[in-house]
C-alpha positions as CSV (number, residue, x, y, z in Angstrom):
1,X,158.7,225.4,71.3
2,X,157.2,227.9,68.7
3,X,159.4,230.9,70.1
4,X,162.1,228.8,70.1
5,X,161.8,228.0,66.4
6,X,161.1,232.1,65.5
7,X,164.6,233.0,67.3
8,X,166.3,230.0,65.6
9,X,164.9,231.6,62.2
10,X,165.8,235.0,63.0
11,X,169.4,234.3,64.2
12,X,170.2,232.5,60.7
13,X,168.7,235.3,58.6
14,X,171.1,238.0,60.8
15,X,174.1,235.9,59.7
16,X,173.3,235.9,56.2
17,X,172.7,239.4,56.0
18,X,176.1,239.9,57.7
19,X,178.1,237.8,55.0
20,X,176.4,239.0,52.2
21,X,177.5,242.5,53.2
22,X,181.2,241.4,54.0
23,X,181.3,239.5,50.7
24,X,180.3,242.6,48.5
25,X,182.8,244.8,51.0
26,X,185.4,243.3,49.3
27,X,184.7,243.2,45.3
28,X,186.1,246.0,43.0
29,X,184.6,247.2,40.1
30,X,186.3,248.3,36.5
31,X,188.2,250.9,37.6
32,X,190.3,249.4,40.8
33,X,187.8,251.1,43.6
34,X,186.2,249.2,46.2
35,X,182.3,249.0,44.9
36,X,179.8,249.7,47.3
37,X,177.2,247.0,49.1
38,X,175.4,247.0,45.6
39,X,176.8,245.4,42.6
40,X,174.2,247.6,40.7
41,X,174.9,250.7,42.4
42,X,178.5,250.5,41.9
43,X,178.5,249.8,38.2
44,X,176.2,253.4,38.0
45,X,178.4,255.6,40.2
46,X,181.5,254.4,38.6
47,X,182.3,257.8,36.3
48,X,186.0,258.9,35.2
49,X,188.8,260.7,37.4
50,X,186.9,264.3,37.4
51,X,183.6,263.3,36.0
52,X,180.4,262.6,37.5
53,X,178.2,260.8,34.5
54,X,175.3,260.5,37.0
55,X,175.0,264.6,37.0
56,X,175.0,265.8,33.5
57,X,173.7,269.3,32.4
58,X,171.2,268.3,29.4
59,X,170.6,270.4,26.4
60,X,167.4,269.1,24.7
61,X,167.5,269.3,20.8
62,X,165.0,270.6,18.2
63,X,163.2,268.5,16.2
64,X,165.6,269.0,12.8
65,X,168.6,267.2,15.6
66,X,166.5,264.4,16.6
67,X,169.1,262.0,15.2
68,X,171.8,264.1,16.6
69,X,174.7,261.6,15.7
70,X,178.2,263.2,16.1
71,X,179.2,266.7,17.8
72,X,182.8,268.3,17.4
73,X,184.5,271.7,18.6
74,X,186.9,274.3,17.0
75,X,190.3,274.1,18.6
76,X,188.3,272.9,21.6
77,X,185.9,276.2,21.6
78,X,182.9,275.2,23.3
79,X,181.3,278.3,22.4
80,X,180.0,276.8,19.2
81,X,179.1,273.2,18.7
82,X,179.2,271.6,14.8
83,X,177.0,268.6,14.9
84,X,175.2,266.5,12.3
85,X,172.5,264.1,12.0
86,X,172.4,260.6,10.2
87,X,170.1,261.6,7.1
88,X,171.0,265.0,5.6
89,X,173.6,266.3,3.9
90,X,173.8,269.1,6.3
91,X,176.4,270.6,8.9
92,X,174.6,272.4,12.2
93,X,176.3,275.0,14.5
94,X,175.1,276.5,17.7
95,X,175.9,277.6,21.2
96,X,174.6,275.3,24.3
97,X,171.3,276.2,24.8
98,X,170.3,278.0,21.7
99,X,166.9,277.2,21.0
100,X,167.6,278.2,17.4
101,X,169.9,276.8,15.5
102,X,171.8,277.1,12.0
103,X,173.1,275.0,9.5
104,X,174.6,274.8,5.9
105,X,173.6,271.4,3.3
106,X,176.7,270.3,1.9
107,X,176.0,267.1,0.3
108,X,173.0,264.6,-0.7
109,X,171.3,262.9,2.1
110,X,172.8,260.1,3.4
111,X,174.1,258.0,6.9
112,X,176.4,260.4,8.0
113,X,177.8,259.7,11.4
114,X,180.2,261.9,12.9
115,X,182.2,265.4,12.2
116,X,185.8,267.1,12.8
117,X,187.1,270.1,12.9
118,X,190.5,270.6,11.7
119,X,192.4,273.3,10.2
120,X,189.8,275.4,9.4
121,X,188.1,272.5,7.7
122,X,185.0,270.6,8.8
123,X,185.1,266.8,8.2
124,X,182.2,264.5,7.6
125,X,182.2,260.9,8.2
126,X,179.5,258.6,6.1
127,X,178.9,255.5,7.6
128,X,180.2,253.8,4.5
129,X,184.1,254.7,5.0
130,X,183.3,258.1,2.8
131,X,184.6,261.8,3.9
132,X,183.5,265.0,3.2
133,X,185.8,268.2,3.7
134,X,184.9,271.9,3.3
135,X,186.2,275.4,4.4
136,X,184.6,276.4,7.8
137,X,184.2,280.1,6.3
138,X,181.9,278.5,4.0
139,X,179.5,276.9,6.8
140,X,179.3,280.0,8.4
141,X,178.8,282.0,4.9
142,X,175.8,279.7,5.1
143,X,176.8,278.3,1.8
144,X,179.4,275.4,1.2
145,X,180.6,275.2,-2.6
146,X,183.9,274.0,-2.0
147,X,183.5,270.3,-1.0
148,X,186.0,267.2,-1.5
149,X,184.5,264.0,-1.8
150,X,186.5,260.7,-0.7
151,X,184.6,257.7,-1.2
152,X,184.9,254.7,0.6
153,X,188.4,256.0,1.8
154,X,188.3,253.9,4.4
155,X,188.4,249.6,4.1
156,X,184.8,248.0,3.9
157,X,182.8,248.3,6.9
158,X,180.6,250.4,8.6
159,X,182.0,253.2,10.5
160,X,180.3,256.2,13.7
161,X,183.3,257.6,15.2
162,X,185.8,260.5,13.8
163,X,188.3,262.8,15.7
164,X,190.7,265.5,14.9
165,X,193.9,265.9,17.2
166,X,197.1,267.1,16.8
167,X,196.8,267.8,13.1
168,X,195.4,264.3,12.4
169,X,192.3,262.6,11.5
170,X,191.3,259.4,13.6
171,X,188.4,257.1,12.6
172,X,187.1,253.9,14.1
173,X,185.4,250.9,12.8
174,X,182.3,249.8,14.6
175,X,181.9,246.9,12.5
176,X,184.4,246.1,9.6
177,X,184.9,243.4,6.9
178,X,186.7,240.3,8.0
179,X,187.7,241.9,11.6
180,X,187.0,239.6,15.1
181,X,185.2,242.2,17.0
182,X,185.5,240.2,19.8
183,X,189.7,240.4,20.0
184,X,190.1,243.9,18.5
185,X,188.7,247.0,17.0
186,X,190.4,248.9,13.9
187,X,191.2,252.2,13.7
188,X,192.5,254.6,10.9
189,X,194.8,257.9,11.1
190,X,194.4,260.5,8.1
191,X,196.0,263.4,7.0
192,X,194.2,266.4,6.5
193,X,195.8,269.2,4.4
194,X,195.1,273.5,4.6
195,X,193.0,272.8,0.9
196,X,191.0,269.8,2.8
197,X,192.2,267.0,0.8
198,X,192.6,263.6,2.9
199,X,195.7,261.1,3.0
200,X,195.7,257.9,5.1
201,X,199.2,258.3,7.8
202,X,198.4,255.0,9.8
203,X,196.3,252.7,12.0
204,X,196.1,251.6,15.2
205,X,194.2,249.0,17.4
206,X,192.3,248.6,20.6
207,X,192.2,245.3,22.4
208,X,188.9,244.3,23.5
209,X,189.8,241.6,25.1
210,X,191.1,243.6,27.6
211,X,188.0,245.4,27.6
212,X,186.3,242.2,28.5
213,X,188.4,241.2,31.4
214,X,188.0,244.5,32.7
215,X,183.9,244.5,32.7
216,X,184.2,240.6,34.0
217,X,183.3,238.9,30.5
218,X,185.1,236.9,29.1
219,X,183.9,237.8,25.5
220,X,182.7,240.7,24.0
221,X,181.9,241.9,20.8
222,X,182.8,245.7,20.7
223,X,181.2,248.3,18.4
224,X,181.9,251.9,19.2
225,X,180.0,255.1,18.2
226,X,182.6,257.4,18.6
227,X,185.8,258.8,20.1
228,X,187.5,261.8,21.5
229,X,190.6,262.6,23.2
230,X,190.6,264.5,26.2
231,X,192.9,267.9,25.9
232,X,193.9,267.5,29.8
233,X,194.7,264.0,30.5
234,X,196.2,263.1,26.6
235,X,194.0,260.0,27.6
236,X,191.5,258.8,24.6
237,X,187.5,258.3,25.1
238,X,186.0,255.6,23.3
239,X,182.1,255.2,23.2
240,X,180.0,252.6,22.6
241,X,176.4,253.0,22.3
242,X,175.3,249.7,21.5
243,X,177.8,248.4,24.4
244,X,176.6,251.3,26.9
245,X,180.1,251.4,27.9
246,X,182.9,254.4,28.1
247,X,186.2,253.1,27.5
248,X,189.4,255.0,28.8
249,X,192.9,255.0,26.6
250,X,196.1,255.9,26.9
251,X,197.9,257.9,23.6
252,X,199.3,254.4,22.8
253,X,195.8,253.1,22.6
254,X,196.2,250.7,25.7
255,X,193.2,250.3,27.8
256,X,193.0,252.1,31.0
257,X,189.6,251.9,32.8
258,X,186.1,250.6,31.3
259,X,183.2,252.4,32.5
260,X,179.4,250.7,32.0
261,X,176.9,253.7,31.2
262,X,173.1,253.7,32.6
263,X,170.6,253.4,29.6
264,X,168.5,255.7,31.2
265,X,170.5,258.6,30.8
266,X,172.0,258.1,27.5
267,X,169.4,256.8,25.4
268,X,171.5,256.5,22.4
269,X,174.7,257.9,22.5
270,X,176.5,258.6,19.5
271,X,178.5,261.3,19.7
272,X,181.5,262.6,22.1
273,X,183.9,265.8,22.2
274,X,185.8,267.5,25.1
275,X,186.2,271.4,25.3
276,X,189.6,272.7,26.5
277,X,188.5,273.1,29.7
278,X,188.3,269.2,29.6
279,X,184.4,269.3,30.1
280,X,182.7,266.4,28.4
281,X,179.8,266.6,25.6
282,X,177.7,263.3,25.0
283,X,175.3,263.8,22.2
284,X,171.9,261.3,22.4
285,X,169.9,260.3,19.4
286,X,166.4,260.7,20.5
287,X,163.0,258.8,19.5
288,X,159.3,259.0,19.7
289,X,158.8,260.3,22.8
290,X,162.5,261.5,23.9
291,X,164.1,264.7,21.9
292,X,167.7,263.9,21.1
293,X,170.2,265.9,23.0
294,X,173.7,266.9,24.4
295,X,174.6,266.3,28.0
296,X,177.5,268.6,29.6
297,X,179.5,267.0,32.3
298,X,181.7,269.6,33.7
299,X,185.1,268.8,34.5
300,X,186.1,268.8,38.5
301,X,190.0,268.7,39.5
């Protein structure tokens, strides 16, 4: 009798295992592809086409860039990375893998969140929506004198994302006053003149409800920390450190795919940039035990 009971229990367990495998095999992840048998494995392995977010090349940053925020290239030239950290009014520049980095001071201490390079000008974004522009030639000379400040040129709020593309500057709001971040995220477009003057030229919005739907959530309060445009696909990539997501959008800011990212790989992702070959770079702030870093995800056709 005992042997019969054991056989019945074993059979029921087998049926349960097979049923679970079949039901999971039909699930799809956020980019529409079939998920693996484990939902956790499906999320961790999902990456935008051409990239593997699980296998980066890591460049550890020195102590002075522990709190590295934004990163940028000049015309996609990866031989020099421009960066800033969110406490000092300095712009840093170095080649990937350099143990020693250079910097030039442009302003007082402050909460600086991102950097963009356009028209031979460097532009810094402060979290309160202020811009600082200065010539790139003065950065390389190590002495910045021609600084233009645009105090709170953006609407009231907190800002972390800035990117230059096609002669324009694009800024994305992390948390804006009077805006419902469960529904949409607001962005602003600016012209940057050769002399460093900045003027607003337009706006755009990102549908947060579409992002929530693609990751299977009824509601999502979206707080972006960086944005960059892929020079090969012309798609926009928006990074959220708070939500641990990468969102891919078309040129008209329509949400296409959403990719959850691992907190183990991306400690505190605050900056993002593409080089001219389509390689993706994401910078992470460090903590008391971990260095800040830049992660390189090489593009493979």
